[in-house]
Phi, psi and omega in degrees: 000130178278134178230166182212156177234123180270131179212165179284145182300331180294342181275348188297318181303313179294321180296318179295324183278315189246355181095162175277120189245155168296154183305319184290350178257005180260141169280151184301325182271009186264349183207157174270115184278130177239002184274158176284125185299322180297317179293321178301317179296319178296321179296324180293332181267001184299140172215125183288158178255019179264112184292338183284333183207088183291133176237129179234145172060093181292346178287358172272002182237154172271123181275134174235152171251170187264122183303318182302319179294318181292322180294318185278322190232337190079141183258126184306319180299313180301316180299314183296316182291317180296323178293320182287314187269339183100130183306319185290345182266357183248147175228155180243119178263122189231141178208172177264142178297332181295342177271001182242025189295341180268007178255156171283125181238132176248124179262119182245115173276124190077162179300135187302330181255020176271175179281355186251008191300141178220122195252135172233122193258150166051076165067019178267068186291323181300315179295319179298314183298321177299314179293321180300311180295319179297317181290324177298315178298320180298317180292327175294317182289319186274324187235005184054029182049046180291117185299335181279349180284131186297322179296318178298315179302315182293327177294318180299335180262025170305147186233151168247117185253128184241129180268138178104179181266137179246133180253129183286134176220197185288359176269356180261159172231145176242121178262136182227168188278328187211167176297325178299315179292323178302314179299319179296318181292317181297325176294323179290322182291323180069236184276355179293131183270075179244127179293131174246120189240129176274124176207087185294331186295330183281356177262006182228000000 
Protein backbone atom coordinates (compact mmCIF):
# COMPACT_ATOMS: atom_id res chain seq x y z
CA UNK A 1 0.00 0.00 0.00
CA UNK A 2 1.36 3.39 -0.98
CA UNK A 3 1.37 6.00 1.78
CA UNK A 4 2.65 9.57 2.00
CA UNK A 5 3.89 12.24 4.37
CA UNK A 6 3.31 15.92 3.55
CA UNK A 7 6.05 18.32 4.63
CA UNK A 8 7.47 21.77 3.92
CA UNK A 9 10.16 21.99 1.26
CA UNK A 10 12.49 23.62 3.81
CA UNK A 11 12.56 20.34 5.74
CA UNK A 12 13.95 18.24 2.89
CA UNK A 13 17.63 19.00 3.51
CA UNK A 14 17.44 17.81 7.10
CA UNK A 15 15.36 14.76 6.10
CA UNK A 16 17.92 13.72 3.49
CA UNK A 17 20.77 14.16 5.95
CA UNK A 18 19.26 12.88 9.21
CA UNK A 19 16.19 10.91 8.12
CA UNK A 20 12.45 11.46 8.45
CA UNK A 21 11.82 11.55 12.20
CA UNK A 22 8.86 11.43 14.59
CA UNK A 23 8.00 14.87 16.01
CA UNK A 24 9.34 13.98 19.47
CA UNK A 25 12.79 13.25 18.02
CA UNK A 26 13.07 16.62 16.28
CA UNK A 27 14.71 19.73 17.70
CA UNK A 28 12.58 22.87 17.39
CA UNK A 29 15.12 24.51 15.08
CA UNK A 30 15.42 21.35 12.98
CA UNK A 31 12.18 21.63 11.01
CA UNK A 32 9.53 23.99 9.63
CA UNK A 33 6.31 23.19 11.50
CA UNK A 34 3.07 23.17 9.47
CA UNK A 35 0.85 21.25 11.92
CA UNK A 36 -1.94 22.61 14.10
CA UNK A 37 -0.65 23.06 17.67
CA UNK A 38 -3.94 21.96 19.23
CA UNK A 39 -3.92 18.70 17.27
CA UNK A 40 -0.24 18.14 18.10
CA UNK A 41 -1.06 18.46 21.81
CA UNK A 42 -3.96 16.01 21.49
CA UNK A 43 -1.69 13.54 19.71
CA UNK A 44 0.81 13.87 22.54
CA UNK A 45 -1.85 12.97 25.12
CA UNK A 46 -3.18 10.04 23.09
CA UNK A 47 -3.58 6.69 24.81
CA UNK A 48 -5.06 3.65 23.08
CA UNK A 49 -7.88 1.62 24.59
CA UNK A 50 -6.49 -1.68 23.35
CA UNK A 51 -5.30 -3.72 26.33
CA UNK A 52 -3.26 -6.06 24.14
CA UNK A 53 -0.95 -3.37 22.85
CA UNK A 54 -1.01 -0.01 24.61
CA UNK A 55 0.04 2.95 22.51
CA UNK A 56 0.80 6.32 24.05
CA UNK A 57 1.79 9.62 22.49
CA UNK A 58 1.36 9.61 18.72
CA UNK A 59 4.17 12.17 18.43
CA UNK A 60 6.53 9.21 18.84
CA UNK A 61 5.43 8.05 15.38
CA UNK A 62 5.74 9.46 11.86
CA UNK A 63 2.22 10.06 10.48
CA UNK A 64 1.37 9.00 6.93
CA UNK A 65 -1.85 9.23 4.92
CA UNK A 66 -3.12 6.76 2.32
CA UNK A 67 -2.39 7.56 -1.33
CA UNK A 68 -5.52 5.82 -2.59
CA UNK A 69 -7.76 8.05 -0.47
CA UNK A 70 -6.02 11.22 -1.61
CA UNK A 71 -6.15 10.20 -5.27
CA UNK A 72 -9.86 9.32 -5.18
CA UNK A 73 -11.26 11.93 -2.81
CA UNK A 74 -8.53 14.32 -1.57
CA UNK A 75 -7.53 14.49 2.09
CA UNK A 76 -8.75 17.52 4.10
CA UNK A 77 -5.49 17.89 6.03
CA UNK A 78 -3.41 18.07 2.85
CA UNK A 79 -5.75 20.66 1.34
CA UNK A 80 -5.69 22.85 4.46
CA UNK A 81 -1.91 22.81 4.82
CA UNK A 82 -1.26 23.46 1.11
CA UNK A 83 -3.72 26.35 1.16
CA UNK A 84 -2.05 27.86 4.24
CA UNK A 85 1.59 27.32 3.29
CA UNK A 86 1.31 27.53 -0.51
CA UNK A 87 1.37 24.63 -2.97
CA UNK A 88 4.87 25.40 -4.18
CA UNK A 89 6.23 25.22 -0.62
CA UNK A 90 4.98 21.71 0.10
CA UNK A 91 6.32 18.32 -0.99
CA UNK A 92 4.89 14.82 -0.62
CA UNK A 93 7.21 11.98 0.42
CA UNK A 94 5.75 8.63 -0.63
CA UNK A 95 6.69 4.99 -0.11
CA UNK A 96 5.16 1.51 0.10
CA UNK A 97 4.35 -0.06 3.45
CA UNK A 98 5.95 -3.31 2.23
CA UNK A 99 9.30 -1.50 2.35
CA UNK A 100 8.79 -0.71 6.05
CA UNK A 101 8.25 -4.25 7.32
CA UNK A 102 11.02 -4.04 9.92
CA UNK A 103 9.34 -1.03 11.57
CA UNK A 104 6.49 -0.94 14.06
CA UNK A 105 3.42 0.19 12.11
CA UNK A 106 0.08 1.24 13.61
CA UNK A 107 -2.90 1.28 11.24
CA UNK A 108 -5.55 3.81 12.27
CA UNK A 109 -8.99 3.77 10.66
CA UNK A 110 -10.25 7.36 10.94
CA UNK A 111 -8.14 10.19 12.33
CA UNK A 112 -6.43 8.96 15.51
CA UNK A 113 -7.83 11.75 17.73
CA UNK A 114 -11.34 11.71 16.25
CA UNK A 115 -14.42 10.16 17.86
CA UNK A 116 -14.42 7.37 15.27
CA UNK A 117 -10.96 5.90 15.74
CA UNK A 118 -10.54 2.18 15.23
CA UNK A 119 -7.08 0.77 15.81
CA UNK A 120 -5.14 -2.06 14.20
CA UNK A 121 -1.74 -2.61 15.72
CA UNK A 122 1.66 -3.80 14.57
CA UNK A 123 1.87 -4.65 10.93
CA UNK A 124 -1.53 -6.30 10.46
CA UNK A 125 -2.12 -4.64 7.10
CA UNK A 126 -4.34 -7.36 5.68
CA UNK A 127 -6.85 -6.99 8.50
CA UNK A 128 -6.74 -3.21 8.23
CA UNK A 129 -7.40 -3.21 4.48
CA UNK A 130 -10.47 -5.43 4.89
CA UNK A 131 -11.90 -3.07 7.49
CA UNK A 132 -10.86 -0.06 5.42
CA UNK A 133 -12.69 -1.28 2.29
CA UNK A 134 -15.78 -2.21 4.30
CA UNK A 135 -15.90 1.23 5.92
CA UNK A 136 -15.42 2.99 2.58
CA UNK A 137 -18.41 1.13 1.12
CA UNK A 138 -20.46 1.98 4.21
CA UNK A 139 -19.71 5.70 3.89
CA UNK A 140 -20.63 5.63 0.21
CA UNK A 141 -23.96 3.97 0.98
CA UNK A 142 -24.86 6.08 4.00
CA UNK A 143 -23.44 9.50 3.10
CA UNK A 144 -22.64 9.24 -0.62
CA UNK A 145 -19.12 10.05 0.54
CA UNK A 146 -20.15 13.67 1.09
CA UNK A 147 -16.94 15.62 1.73
CA UNK A 148 -18.76 18.02 4.07
CA UNK A 149 -19.78 15.19 6.41
CA UNK A 150 -17.55 15.07 9.50
CA UNK A 151 -17.38 11.28 9.60
CA UNK A 152 -16.27 11.19 5.96
CA UNK A 153 -13.60 13.83 6.67
CA UNK A 154 -12.25 11.85 9.61
CA UNK A 155 -12.16 8.67 7.51
CA UNK A 156 -10.18 10.42 4.79
CA UNK A 157 -7.61 11.31 7.44
CA UNK A 158 -7.01 7.69 8.44
CA UNK A 159 -3.34 7.29 9.30
CA UNK A 160 -0.49 4.86 9.03
CA UNK A 161 1.89 5.55 11.91
CA UNK A 162 5.50 4.40 11.70
CA UNK A 163 7.86 4.29 14.67
CA UNK A 164 11.52 5.16 14.25
CA UNK A 165 13.59 7.13 11.76
CA UNK A 166 13.13 6.52 8.02
CA UNK A 167 15.88 7.20 5.48
CA UNK A 168 14.92 8.08 1.92
CA UNK A 169 16.32 5.86 -0.83
CA UNK A 170 15.43 4.76 -4.36
CA UNK A 171 12.21 3.12 -3.12
CA UNK A 172 10.75 6.52 -2.28
CA UNK A 173 9.06 9.08 -4.53
CA UNK A 174 8.83 12.83 -4.00
CA UNK A 175 5.83 14.64 -5.48
CA UNK A 176 6.11 18.36 -6.18
CA UNK A 177 3.90 21.12 -7.54
CA UNK A 178 5.90 22.34 -10.56
CA UNK A 179 8.92 21.77 -12.82
CA UNK A 180 10.65 24.68 -11.09
CA UNK A 181 10.32 22.95 -7.72
CA UNK A 182 11.40 19.64 -9.27
CA UNK A 183 14.67 21.20 -10.44
CA UNK A 184 15.27 22.64 -6.99
CA UNK A 185 14.59 19.29 -5.32
CA UNK A 186 16.81 17.34 -7.73
CA UNK A 187 19.67 19.72 -6.97
CA UNK A 188 19.10 19.14 -3.26
CA UNK A 189 18.99 15.34 -3.68
CA UNK A 190 22.28 15.19 -5.56
CA UNK A 191 23.36 11.60 -6.27
CA UNK A 192 20.48 9.97 -4.38
CA UNK A 193 18.32 8.02 -6.85
CA UNK A 194 14.89 9.22 -5.73
CA UNK A 195 12.17 9.85 -8.30
CA UNK A 196 10.86 13.43 -8.26
CA UNK A 197 7.44 13.66 -9.89
CA UNK A 198 5.51 16.79 -10.88
CA UNK A 199 1.78 16.49 -10.13
CA UNK A 200 0.14 19.84 -9.41
CA UNK A 201 -3.36 18.37 -9.08
CA UNK A 202 -2.63 16.49 -5.85
CA UNK A 203 -1.74 19.74 -4.10
CA UNK A 204 -5.22 21.22 -4.57
